[in-house]
N, C-alpha and C positions, 0 to 999 in steps of 0.2 A: 319263661315258659320253655320246657324241654321238647325237642323234636327229635325223633329217631327214625332213620330209614332202615327198615328191616326187609331184606330180600331173602325169601325162602322159596324153594321150588316144591312146595307141598300142595298136594291136591286132596281136598277133604273126602272122607269116605262117603260112599253112596248111601242114601237113605230113601225110604219109600216116599217120604214127603217131598224130598228134592226131586225125585223122578216125576211126581205128579205136577210140579211147578212147570215143567217144560210143556205139559199138555194144556195148561190153562191159557185162556185168552189174555192178551196183554192189557193190563189195567193202566189208567192214566197215572202220572206221577203224583205223589202226595207225601206230605210230612205227617207226623203223628197228630191225630185229632185230639179233642179235649179229653176223651177217655184214655187214649194211649199216652197222652202227656203226663198222666199220673205215674206211668212206668218209666218213660223216657221223654225228655224234651230235646228237641233238635232245632238249632238255630244256625244262621250263617255268620254270626258275629264272632269271628276268630279272636277278638280281643278279650273275650270272656273266658277263654280256655286257660286251664292251669297245667295241662299236659297236652301232648300231641304226638301224632305219628303219621306216617305215609303208608298207604296200601296201594300196591301196584297191581295192574292187570297184566298177567303174563301169558304170552302165546307159547304153550308147551309144545304143541304140534299143529302147524297150520299148513294149508296147501301151498303157500308161497315159498316156504322154507323147508318143508318135509319133516321128518323122513317120509317118503312116499308110501311105503308099506304100512307105517303106523297110521297115517292119515286115511289110507284106504280101508284099514280094518276098524278104526275107532272114530273116524271123522276128525274134525278140528277140535282140539282140546285147549281150554284156557283155564287159568287158575288165578285166585287172589293170592297175593303175597304181601304180608303173611296171611295165612288162613285162620290163625288163632290169635286173639287179642285179649289181654287182661286189663281191665280198668277198675277204678274204685267208685263205689256208689257215691253220688252227690259231688263228684269231681268233674267239672266240665273238661271234656277231652276233645281236642280238634283232631278229626281224621280227614286227611287230604287224600283223595283217590286220584291216582295218575293213570289215565287210560293211555297206554303206550302204543296201541294199535292204530295204524294209519286209516284203516277202512272198516273197523269193527266197533260198533257201539256195544256197550255193556250197560247193565243197570245194577242197582243195589237195593235189595229188598230185605228188611229186617223183620224178624218174627220173634215174638216173646216165647217164654218156656212152654206156653200152652198152644203154640203154633198160630196165634193170632197175628195177622200182618199189622205191623206198626207203621211202616213207611215204605215207599218205593220211589226211587229217583233214577233218572238217566245218568249215565257216565259217558258223555260224548267222546268220540274219537279224538285223540291227540289233545286232550284237555285235562286240566287239574280242576277238581270239584271238591270243595271243602264244606264240612259241617261240624258243628260242635255238639257232641252228644253228652247229655247229663242223665245218667241212669239213676232212678229213684228206688229201684228194687234190685236186690242181689239175685243172681242166678245165671243160667247159661242161655244166651240168646243166639239164634242161628241167623246167618245172612246168606243170600244167594244172588247170583246173576240169573234171572229167570230165562234168559236167552241161551245160556250155555250150561244146561243141567245134564247130568248130575254132578259133573266135576267141579264147576266153579261155585264153591260153597265155602263157608267158614263159620267160626263161632266167636262170640264175645263173652268172656267170663267176667261178670260183675262181682267184685270182691267187696268186703266190708270197707267202710271209710278208713282212710289213713289216720293213725293216731298222731295228734299234734303235740 
């Protein structure tokens, strides 16, 4: 199994759907239900993964470390790194989220190309949280931290299966 640590200081572009997420009440955590599992299955069994990567939560500008003028103008800014991931359809891929912040929780919400919410899970402070994603449909899937919108967003591109 291959694991890659990719650190990018990229912040996803603002979208109207991302802005709306910050205004919605916080829903409880959940993994894909029976209907959503036809599009993506998500497990915690890392042994089933054929590939893997690490996604970090980055504090781009926070009150503890400034810069003060940036925080005053924009508030605290966080990002997922990387904010863009490419995987292959039907290839179980372990994604380990490292929440590097001491005192800030994040979450991960995955939506399908039609913007239907597939899953939402907490990413507790100073903790690694791993899931194995197996996408059964190709396309572009968006993900968000609903607590830190619109900046903390990203995309997963699901490509055709690899040729063996």
